[in-house]
N, C-alpha and C positions, 0 to 999 in steps of 0.2 A: 658558139654564137659567131656568125659571120660578120664581116665589117658593116654591111648594110644594116643588119639588125642592131648591131651595137650602136651605130649612128642614130638610128631611130630611138633607141633607149635613151641615149644621151640628150636628145632633143626633148623627149617627153619629160625627163627629169628637170631639164633647164626651165621648161615652161612652168613647172610647179615650184621653182625656186631651189631645186636640189642639184647636186652633181655627184658623179662617181669619184671616189677617192682612191680606187684601186681594188684589188681582190687577191685571192689566193686559193690554192687547192688544199682543203683541210687535211690535216693529219690527226691521228688519235689524240695527241696532247693538246689540241686547239680548243677542245670543248665545244665544238660546233655540233648542234643536234642534227638528226636526220631531217629531210625536207618536210616530213610529217610524222606524227607518232606511229611507230611501227613500220614506217615506210623505208624507202631506199636511203642509203647514206648520201649526205651532201658532198658533191664532188667539186663544186665551185661556190665560193662566197664572194659577193660584191659588196663593198662597203660604201654606203651612201651618206653624204654629208651636206652641209650648207656652209657658205662663206659669204662675207660681206652682207649687203642689204637685200639680196635677191629674194631670199626666203621670206623675210619680213614684209617685203612689198607684196608678194603674191598672197601671203597669208592675210594681209590687211584688207584685201579685196574679197576675201572669202566669207561665207556666212558664219563660220566659227568665231571670227574675230569680233562679231557684234552680238552674238546670241546670249551672252551673259552666263553661259554654262561653264563649269570648271574645265581646266586644262585645254583651252582652245587650240593652242599650237600643237599639242600632242594629237588632238582629234583631227586637225587638218592634216597632219603628217600621216596618220593612219589611213585616212580616207584617200588622199591623193596617191601615196605610195602603195597602198593596197590595190588600188585600181591599176596603177602602172604595172605592178608585179603580176597581176592577173592577166593583163594584156600580153605579157611576154612569157607567160608560163613559169614564173618565178614565185617563190614563197617568201614573204617578208617577215622579218623579226625586228622588234623595236626595243630600244634601251629602256623605255619606261614600262615594259611588260615585266611584272614580277611582284613580289619575290617568288622564286629565285630570279635574279637578274642575269642576263647574258653578259659575258666579259667583253664588252665592246672596246674598252681601252686595250686589252690584250690583242684583240683582233686588229685594231689600228696599228699597233706596233708590229704585228705580223705582216701587214700590208707594206709597211715601210714609209719613210718620210716623216715619222713622228718621234718625239722624245717626251719623256715625263718632265713636268715642270713643277716648281714649288707651289704653283697656284691650284694644283689638283686637276687641272685640265691638261691635255696633251698639247704640245706645240709642234707645228708643222714647218717643214723646211721652207715652204713658199708662203703659207697662210698664217704663220705664227700661231698665237693662241686663239685665233678666231675661227677655226674649223670645228663646226659642230658635228657630232656623230648622230645621225638621224635614224638609220636603219641598216639592216643587212638583207640582201636579197640572195636566196639560196636556190641552187639548181642541182638536180641529180645528173646533169650532163657536165662533162669536163670540157670547159672552153676557156679561151683567153690564154695569153702568154704572160705570166707574172714572174718576173725575174727577181731573185733575191739579190738586189744590187748593194745591200749593206748601207743604204742611205738612212739617215735618221734626222730628227728635228734639231733645232738650233741650241737647245738647252745644254747639251753635253759639252759644247765649246764656248758657252757664254760665261766669261769670267767676272763681269761686272754685276750680274744679277740685279738689274734696276727694278725688277718686279718686287723683290724683297724690300728694297729701300723705300719704294713708293707706297707700300701698304700702311695707312695711318693707324690701323688697329694692331700692327705688329703681329699679324696672324700668319705670316709666312716665314719659313726658315728652311735652309738647305738640309738641315738634319731631320726636322720633324714634318716638313711639308706644310700643308694647309690646315690650320686650326679653325675648323668651321664654327664651333661655339664662340670662340673669341671674335670672329668676324661678325657673327649675328649679334653678339652683345654690343659691339661697337655701333652697329647700324641702329639697333633698337634704342640706344641711349642718345643718338644724335639724329633726329628726324631731318635735319638740314644737311646731313653729310653728303659731300660731293659723290661719294661712292654709290649713292642711291640712283644715279643716272648712268651707272656703269662702273665696273671695277677699275680703280685707279692703277692697281698692279698690272692688270692686263694692258691698260693704255700706255703704261711705261715701257712695255716690251718693244724693242726696236725692230722686231721682225713682223712682217705681214701687216704693216700699218695701213696699207691701201685697202685692207679687208675689215677694218675695225667697225664695230657697231656704232651707229649714230646714237645721240642721247635718248631718243624715243625708244629705240630698240633696247638700249641698255636698261632704261627704266622698266620696260616690260619684263625683262628677264629678272631684274632684281625684285620686282613685285612677286613673280612666281617663286623666287627663292624664299620669300617670307610666307607663302601660302601653305 
């Protein structure tokens, strides 16, 4: 993909509320499928995400946000990124397709800039815990220069772990990670819990605060968590 085409792709993604998080040239151990069943191997994977309020603003003006049907954000993501992928001769994969589900977190770690966190989400060197993994775009062409620079997210050097201390449910630990049933039980028992407008543990993270979700966005995602 030449520079002009890459710039057009970046602009198309931005208009829909997304951004490219990087990419890599798959190897056999990466579990990247071919571009289509029985088709050629994938030679380039581009990881597409969202940060800050951009996606939520674009989604809020889309028909999926108001039609009352299930999974509105997933449907918006599939429609917009499916169209963008088609325009650029790419094949989209989504983290909500499954089972079986594609190993998006593994792919993000392969891209670089991410580390695992006690919260179950990955944390990014720039965006902290606020980078959502929305899709992967596959190509049978080898393009892009993706250097393995060894960078990772901030969790590996975070000694204070404020996310663990901030969780009122005690659902996080360095040893066991994120206890989903304990988190859900806490929220179900406390209808006025502050966590219902966004995870307090994520908000306690000192990294990427400029990209944090606002309360309306946090409430939307917590409602989806309970659906």
